[in-house]
N, C-alpha and C positions, 0 to 999 in steps of 0.2 A: 539836065535833070537833077533834081535834088535828092538828098539822102532819104532812104526808106527806113522808117522806124515802126516797131510794133509796141504798142502801149498795153501792158497787161492790167487787168482788173481781177482781183480775187477777194472774195469776202463771203460773209454769211448774212442771212436775213432772218430775223426772228419771226416766229409765227404771227400771222395776221398783223403785219407791219409794213412800213416802207423804209427804204434806206437808199442813200446815194453814194456811190464810189466815185471819187474825184482824182484824176491823174494830175501830176505836176504840170505846171505852166509850159506852154509851147509859145515861143516868141517869133514864129515865122508863119506866113501864109502857108497853106498846105491843101492837098487833096486827100480825102480818105480813099483807100484802095480796097480794104477788106474789113469785114466785121465778122467776128467769130464769138460764139457763146456756147457753153456746155452746161446743161442742167443735170441735176442728180436724177437717177432712175425713178425715185419716189415722188418727184415733183408733180407729175401728172397734170401738166399745164396749169398749175395754180400759181406760178410765179411769172409776172410780166416784167419785161425789161425795155426801157427806153434808152436810146443812145443819143447823147446830147453834146453839142459844142457850145460853149458859153464864154463870155468875157470875164466871168468872175468864178471864184471857187465856192460859191454858195452851195450848200448841200440840200436845198429844198427839192422835194420830189416833183412838183409841178414844173412844166416847161414855162419859164417866165419870159417877160420881155427881154430882148437882147440875147436870147438863147435860140439855138437851132436844133430841132429834133431831126436827126439825120434821116429819118424815114418819112417825114411829113411831105405830103403831096405826091408820093410815088406809088402808093398802094392802097389797099382797102383798110389797112391798119397801120398805126404809127409805132407799134410795139411788137416784140417777139415773145412767144411762149414756147415751151418745149418740154421734152421728157426723154432723157437718157441719150439721145442722139445729138452729137454736136452739130450746130448750124454754122455753116461757113458761107458768107455772101460776098461776092465781088461787088463792090459798092463804091462809086465815085461821086463825091460831093466836094466842090470847091469851098474852102473855108477862107473867106477873104477879109477877116478882121483879126486884130491882135490886141492883147494876148488871147490865147485859146486855152480853155480848160475843158478837156474831154471828160464826160461823166457817163456812168451807167446808173440809171435810176431804176430801182427794183420795188415791186409791190408783191407781197406774199399773201395770198388769200387762204392759205392752207393752215391747218392746226398744228403744223410742225415747222421747225426751222429748217432752212436749206442753205447749201453752199452754192456758190456761183463762180464760174471761171469764164472770163470774157477777154477779148482783145480787139483793139482797133489798130489797123495798120494804116499809116499815113505816108505820104511822100511830101517832103518839105519843098517849097518853091525856091527857085534860085533867087539870090538876093537881087533886088532891083535898084 
């Protein structure tokens, strides 16, 4: 079994805007293990978050070709929203390409700026 790493994302998003937080490059195949996000109490479900694995560090909000939305195909929605209560999901997806740039893409529909605190925990694959 490979090493387990937690990748933190912290940032703010201006009112009525989008932003993308990009983690440093990962050069190993891996499995996601857990996704965690905490929204501010005043968010009132007005901030949407997409969790993405990509082969580039491009900070475009949309999920582009060559990128994987970590929630696509597994539920009614491919994004998370929340208000004050941290969301922790055990979540396993094999990321079978390299390099990997994990991203949290945020859209704020509110008239106020908000802070975000998110994490993706991964397990690196053994070298092959």
